[in-house]
N, C-alpha and C positions, 0 to 999 in steps of 0.2 A: 749717512749723515751720521749714525751711530746711535746709541741708546738713551732714548727718551728718560730714564732715570737719573741723569747726571754723574750716572757712574763712568768715568774714563777707561776702567781697564774693559777689555771685551778682546773680539776676534779679530786678526788683522787677517787682510785678504792675501796676503801673501803666504802666510803662515798655517791660519786655520787653527791658530793656539791662542789659549788665555794668556794676556800679558798683562804684567802690574804698570799703574800709572805711573809716571814718570816727569819727574819737576828737574824745569830747567832755572838753575841758582844761578842765578849772575854773578860775578866776582864785582865787587864795590871799585868802582872809580872814583877819582877826586868830584866827578861830577854830580853822583850816584851819593858819597859821601858827605857832599854840600847840600844836597837836596833832604837827606835823613836830618843833616843839624838845624835845617830849616823849619823841618817838621817837629824837630824836639823842642825848637825855640818857640814857635805858635802855639805849641800846647801848654809850655810854661808860662808864659806872659799871659796867654787867656785865662790860665787857672789861679794866676794871678790879680785876675777882674782888667787886665791892661785891654782898652781897644787895641786890634794889630790890622795892620792895612796892607797890601803886596803893592808895589807899583807894578806897573805893566811893564813887561820887556826887565831888559836886561840892560837898559841905557844908564840906568840911574847907580850912584857911586853907590849906596845903602842898599840893604833886600828887604827892609820892613821900617813903616810908621809906626810907631807905639806912641798910642793916645792916653796920658794918665787923667785926662779930662780938665788938667792944667795947663797942658804942654804939649807940644808933639816932637818927638824924639826920631831921629833917622839914625838906623841900629842896623852895622853891617855884621851877619853872622859869619865865622870861619870855623870848618871843622879841621880837626887834628887826631891821629889815631896811630901816629908811631913815634915809639920812645926813642931817647937820642940822648944818651949819658944819663939817664933814670929821668929824665925830664921829657913833658912834651911841650913841643916849642910852634908858639904858633905864626904863622907866616902874615903877617899883617901889612900887605903890601897889595897891589893890583897892579895888573897887565895894563901895559899900551905899547901897541905893536908888538916888538921882541922884548923889551925891555919890562921893569919894575919899578914902580915909584912908590912910598909909602902913603897912606891915607892921609890927607889933610884935616885938620880942626874944620875948615871950613866945609868939606866934604859929610862930614858924619858926626853924631855926636857921643856913640857908644860902639864899641866895637864888642860883641862875644863871641867869645870861644868855647866850643863844644869840644868837649875832649870824649872821644870813643876809645876804650881801652883797649890794650892789645892783650888779647888771653891766647896765649901757645894752645895749638892743638884745636883752638875754633873754628865752626863752622862759619863765624864772623870776623876772623882775624881779616884786618885791612891792608897788611902788607900784600903788595904784588909778587 
């Protein structure tokens, strides 16, 4: 079972030696980058005093509903983290089957781009 103190360092059964705790740091994929960007948007919007709602499931074209107390807005959040030609390009499209189509004004009110800067040699470098 383990040590009740919460320390994950302990004796292994096979070796009978102390071992340091290990961390399984997952490489960021596009899904994780999107989740990070949505969390960043949620923090920023609520810190500015907006009400924020998240639709159930992934069926809507937008990620959030933003409430200004005067109006509700549909917001799509996109993450970008790769420099190309000294710029970050945002993919303002959505998938339909095997193809992609741009978002229509009837589907979303705002497109928010969250830039995750590329830092060479960083643990949080997003390039695969």
